[in-house]
N, C-alpha and C positions, 0 to 999 in steps of 0.2 A: 313590062307589065308589073305594077305594084300590087302585091297581095295585101289583104287586110293586116297581116302581121307586119309587113314592111311599112305600111302607113302608120301603124301604131308605134313602131320603133322610131320613125322619123318625127312623129309628133312628140314623143317623149324626149327626143334629142333637142327639139326646138324649145320645148317648155323648160327642159333642164338648162339649156343655154341661157334662156331668159332669166331663170332663177339665179344663175351664176354670174350674170352680167354685173359689173361694178355699179354701185349706186353713185349717182352724181353727187359732187361735194355739196354739203349743206351750207347755207348762208351763215356767216359768223354771228355769234350772239350779239344782240343789241347792247349798246353801251348802258351800263348801270346808271340810273338817275340818282344823284346825290344832292344834298344840301348842306349848308354850313350850320353847325350847332355851336354857338358862342359859349365858351367856358369862362373867359375873363377878358378884360380890356386893359391894355397897356398904353402908356403915352408914347408918342412918336414925334420926331422932329418935323413940324409942318413945312420946313424949308427943304427937306430931303426928297429929291426926285428919285425915288427908289427904283433901282434897276436890278439888283441882286440881293438875296437874303439867304443866309445859311448859318446853321449852328455847327459849332465844333465843341463838343462838351457843353459847358454852360455859357460859352461865349457866342454871342450873336454877331455875325459879320454882315455888313451892309455896304453895298456899292451904290453910289448915286451918280446921276448924269447931269447933263447940260454943260455946255462949254463955259468955263469960268466958275462952275459950281460943282464939278465932279470930284468925288472923293472916295476913299475907302475908310471904313470905320469898324471898330470892334469894341465890344463891352457887354455887360449884362443886359438882357432883354428888358426894355422899358426904362432904362437909365441912360444918362449921357454917356457917350462912348469913352472908354478908357484910353483909347489911342485912335489917332486919325491921321491920314495922309491925303493931301489934296492932289489932284491930277490936272495941273494947269495946261490949258491949250487943247485938251482932248475931251471927247464926249464919252464918259464912262458908261459901261453896260453891265452885263452879268458877271457873276463871280462864282468861284468854288474853292473850297479849302481841301488841300491834299497834304495832310500831315503837317510838316513844318513850313509849308508854303501855301500861298493863295494865288490863284489866277484871276485876273480882272481883264475883261475884253472891252473893246471900244466899238462905237457904232459904225462910223464910216471911215475911220482912220486906219483900219487894217493893222492895228497893233494890239497885241496881248501883253500884259505886264505881269510878270511873276514877282510876288512879294514875300517877304518874311512874315510868317503867320503871327509872330509875337509883336514885332515893331511896325509891321506893314511897310517897312522900307522896301524900295524897289530894288530887285536883284538883277533883272534883265528884261529885255523886250524881244519879242519875236513878231514876225509879220505874217499875215494871212490874207487871202483874197476874199472879197465879198464883205457883207455887213455882219456885225456881231450884235446879237440881241440877248439871248439867255445862255447860261452855262451851268452844268452840274457834272458829277462824275459817277460812273457806273461800271462795275466789274473791270476795273483796271484801265478804263479809258474815259476820256472827256466826252460829253454830249453837248452839242452847241446848236442853237437856233439862229436863224438869220431873217426872221420875219416871213419866211415862206412856209410851205407845208413839209419841208425836209428837216430832219435832225441829222447832223453830221457828227460822226465819231472822230475823235482826234487822239493822237498819242499824247500822254500826259507830260512827257519830257520835251519832245521836239515840237509839239503842237501841230504836227503834220496830219492831214486828213487820212483816215484809215477805212472809211466806209460810211454807211448811213442808212436811214430808212425814211420812207415817205409816209406821212400820217394821213394825207388826204384832207387836211384842214389847214388853211394858211393862217398867217398872223400869229404864229407861235412865238411867245415872248419869253418871259422869265421862266426858268426851269428849276425843278427840284427832283433829284433822283432818290427813290426810296425802294429798296429791294429790287425787283425786276420791273418796276414802273418808273415812268417819267411823268411828273406833274408839270403842266404848262399853262401859264396864263394865256388867254386869247386876247390880244391887244384890242382895246376899245370896246371890250365887253366886260361883264361881271361874271365870266365863266372861266372855270379851270378844267382842263382835260387831264384824265389819267390815261397814259399811253403805255402799251406793252413795249418795252425797250428793244426786244428782239425783232418784232414784226412791224412795229409802228401802228398797230391796231388800237383804236380808241376803245378802252374798256370801261371808262366812266366819264360822266359829264357832271360837274359840280356847279350848282347855282350858288354864287356868293353875293347875290344882290342884297341891298337893303342894310348893309353894315353901317354906313354913315347916315346920320340924321339930315334932314333938309337944311338945317343951318350950317352943317359941316361940308356940304357938297359944293358950295359956291367957289371956294378957293382950291378944292381938291381936284386932282387929275384922276387918271384911270387906276383901277385895281392892278397892282403889280408887286410881287414879292411873296414867295412861299418858302417857309423854312420848317422842315420836319423837326419836331422836338425829340431829342435823343431819349430812347428808352420808353417812349409813350406813343400811342396811336393818335397823336395830336400834331397840330401845325400852328405856326404863327404866320398870319397873313396881314398884308397892309397894301398901301398904294402910293403912287407918286403924289407928294405934297399932302399926304394924309396926316391928320393930327393924332391918330390912334393906330395901334396894332391890335389884332384880335387873336387870342389863343382859342383854337377851334378844334372840333372833330368834324369829319365828313361822314354824314349818316344818310341812310336811305331817304329819298324824298317820298312824300305821301303819294 
């Protein structure tokens, strides 16, 4: 038989248990909507099929693609490259600068080339499995895309895979690592994603549409190429076969 006091105690226990029950996980914050604010325009080689773009100091490195036209270039932004090395017989893709050396990957050839950062001379080649699209470096490791929704982490010396994260959005192309974020062009779109490098969560979506005028779009290919400007909250972006590069800020969209 339950007395009124017993019932009260049971009710208190139930209510207390409900209050102490863990709250289910909240949904992750929606990605911030951003747009491009153009600060200045720079010339760009309209024959360059841009696959990778990255600053090291004041030097802008650019890797280009297409078999028979692939190359590695370096020089001041907006000027003719000071040094260039061609990549005959291979389809060049993303690049990243690691102090005295530069890595350049290839599309379907399964080859990564390590180069001298000053002369761009080839130092060695290593092989990997799968396609190569974009490349950057973050927290002592390389981050590589292959056109899927996955970012693969690689050892910067051996190039061996060491892990990765799934972004949940495929067609990830050229990459730029900035702080704890990875910026990724989405192939065949005018969109750039800002991705948390640790979790793969998309924290920002950047609308980079409308940069080229109607007369410039005819011979141009897709947006591709993101380089963070050292010491500034700014980027240089361009595209494959684009006649211009744009120095920009990513600002909140209306």
